[in-house]
C-alpha positions as CSV (number, residue, x, y, z in Angstrom):
1,M,241.5,-70.9,74.2
2,M,238.4,-69.2,72.8
3,S,237.0,-68.7,76.3
4,N,240.2,-66.9,77.3
5,I,239.8,-64.5,74.4
6,T,236.2,-63.9,75.3
7,A,237.2,-63.3,78.9
8,I,239.9,-60.8,77.9
9,N,237.4,-59.0,75.6
10,A,234.9,-58.8,78.4
11,G,237.6,-57.4,80.8
12,V,238.7,-54.8,78.3
13,S,235.1,-53.9,77.5
14,G,234.5,-53.4,81.2
15,I,237.5,-51.2,81.6
16,Q,236.3,-49.1,78.7
17,R,232.8,-48.8,80.1
18,G,234.2,-47.9,83.5
19,M,236.5,-45.2,82.1
20,A,233.6,-43.7,80.0
21,I,231.4,-43.5,83.2
22,A,234.3,-42.0,85.1
23,E,234.9,-39.3,82.5
24,K,231.2,-38.5,82.4
25,S,231.0,-38.3,86.2
26,A,234.1,-36.2,86.4
27,A,232.8,-33.8,83.9
28,T,229.5,-33.5,85.8
29,I,231.4,-32.8,89.0
30,A,233.5,-30.2,87.3
31,S,230.6,-28.4,85.8
32,T,228.7,-28.5,89.0
33,G,231.6,-27.0,90.8
34,N,231.6,-24.1,88.4
35,S,227.9,-23.4,88.8
36,T,226.7,-20.6,91.0
37,S,224.2,-22.7,93.0
38,G,226.9,-24.5,95.0
39,D,224.5,-27.2,96.0
40,P,226.7,-30.0,97.5
41,A,223.9,-32.6,96.9
42,A,224.3,-32.0,93.2
43,V,227.7,-33.7,93.2
44,A,226.6,-36.7,95.4
45,E,225.3,-38.8,92.5
46,P,228.2,-38.2,90.2
47,L,230.6,-39.0,93.1
48,V,228.9,-42.3,93.7
49,E,229.0,-43.1,90.0
50,L,232.7,-42.2,89.9
51,M,233.4,-44.6,92.7
52,M,231.4,-47.3,91.0
53,A,233.3,-46.7,87.8
54,R,236.6,-47.1,89.7
55,L,235.4,-50.4,91.1
56,Q,234.3,-51.6,87.6
57,V,237.7,-50.7,86.1
58,E,239.5,-52.5,89.0
59,A,237.3,-55.6,88.7
60,S,237.7,-55.7,84.9
61,A,241.5,-55.2,85.2
62,K,241.5,-58.2,87.5
63,V,239.7,-60.3,84.9
64,V,242.3,-59.4,82.3
65,E,245.1,-60.0,84.8
66,T,243.7,-63.4,85.8
67,V,243.3,-64.5,82.2
68,S,246.8,-63.4,81.3
69,E,248.2,-65.4,84.2
70,T,246.2,-68.4,83.2
71,I,247.4,-68.2,79.6
72,G,251.0,-67.8,80.9
73,T,250.6,-70.9,83.1
74,L,249.1,-72.9,80.2
75,I,252.1,-71.9,78.0
76,D,254.6,-72.8,80.7
77,T,252.9,-76.1,81.3
78,T,252.8,-77.1,77.6
79,A,256.4,-75.9,76.9
């Protein structure tokens, strides 16, 4: 049971990290869009980081979902 709690904590932590990266990247993109330079290359890195953050959140959510299903199965089996 302890490993399930650890896995859920890791999943939630991954979601939080991904969201923080996404917020930072979005802010960078927004501020770059407001600049007068208009250099499209300036948004390339934050866009890639935003996509990576999305993947991190999706993967972490899958971890939480899988652990939740496993716990549900264990409860159903023991009931």
